[in-house]
C-alpha positions as CSV (number, residue, x, y, z in Angstrom):
1,M,0.0,0.1,-0.1
2,F,3.0,2.5,0.8
3,G,5.2,1.2,-2.0
4,S,2.4,2.2,-4.6
5,S,2.1,5.6,-2.7
6,L,5.7,5.7,-3.0
7,L,6.7,5.3,-6.4
8,T,3.2,7.2,-7.6
9,G,5.0,10.0,-5.7
10,L,8.4,9.4,-7.5
11,G,6.6,9.6,-10.5
12,I,4.8,12.8,-9.8
13,S,8.0,14.2,-8.2
14,G,10.4,13.6,-11.3
15,V,8.0,14.7,-14.1
16,S,6.7,17.8,-12.3
17,T,10.9,18.5,-11.5
18,G,11.7,18.2,-15.1
19,I,8.9,20.6,-15.9
20,Y,10.0,23.6,-13.5
21,A,13.7,23.0,-14.4
22,A,12.7,22.8,-18.3
23,F,10.9,26.3,-17.8
24,T,13.8,28.2,-15.7
25,S,16.6,26.5,-17.4
26,E,19.3,29.3,-17.8
27,N,22.6,29.0,-20.4
28,E,25.2,30.6,-17.4
29,E,27.6,27.7,-16.0
30,N,28.2,29.6,-12.8
31,K,24.7,28.4,-11.8
32,H,24.6,24.9,-12.6
33,K,25.3,23.5,-8.8
34,D,22.9,26.2,-7.1
35,R,20.3,25.1,-9.5
36,K,21.3,21.5,-9.0
37,N,20.4,22.1,-4.9
38,E,17.2,24.1,-6.0
39,Y,16.0,21.4,-8.6
40,L,16.8,18.5,-5.4
41,C,14.9,20.8,-2.7
42,I,11.5,20.8,-5.4
43,F,11.7,17.4,-5.8
44,C,11.6,16.3,-2.2
45,I,9.2,18.6,-1.6
46,I,6.8,17.5,-4.3
47,L,7.7,13.8,-3.3
48,F,7.2,14.2,0.4
49,V,3.0,16.1,-0.7
50,A,2.4,13.7,-3.4
51,V,3.1,10.4,-1.0
52,I,1.5,11.8,2.0
53,M,-1.3,12.7,-0.3
54,L,-1.7,9.4,-2.1
55,F,-1.5,7.6,1.2
56,I,-3.6,9.3,3.1
57,T,-7.0,9.3,-0.1
58,S,-5.8,5.3,-0.7
59,G,-8.7,3.3,0.3
60,K,-7.2,2.6,3.8
61,S,-9.9,5.0,5.1
62,E,-12.7,2.6,4.6
63,S,-11.4,0.7,7.4
64,I,-11.9,3.3,9.9
65,A,-15.6,3.0,8.9
66,L,-15.7,-0.2,10.2
67,K,-14.3,-0.2,13.3
68,G,-16.7,2.4,14.1
69,G,-19.9,0.3,12.8
70,I,-18.7,-2.5,15.0
71,M,-18.3,-0.5,18.2
72,S,-22.6,0.7,16.9
73,S,-23.9,-3.0,16.8
74,N,-23.2,-1.9,21.1
75,N,-26.4,-1.9,23.2
76,N,-27.3,1.5,23.3
77,K,-29.7,1.2,26.4
78,P,-29.1,3.4,29.6
79,P,-28.4,1.7,32.8
80,F,-31.7,3.2,34.4
């Protein structure tokens, strides 16, 4: 479950960082090292957000509703 979210997040962050790099590229060679660190930072941020969002919105949330359904089957009569 987490593995598929991680792989999908890697794909999303790779494509997004590639698009960002294509639109913000410059011809100066002096800024190559600074841009590489910037691209790595953007990749990590997008990866973190994408994995968290994919994991939260996956089918795992249905188990919470099932637990609530089991608890509601208890006897609800007042003690008096």
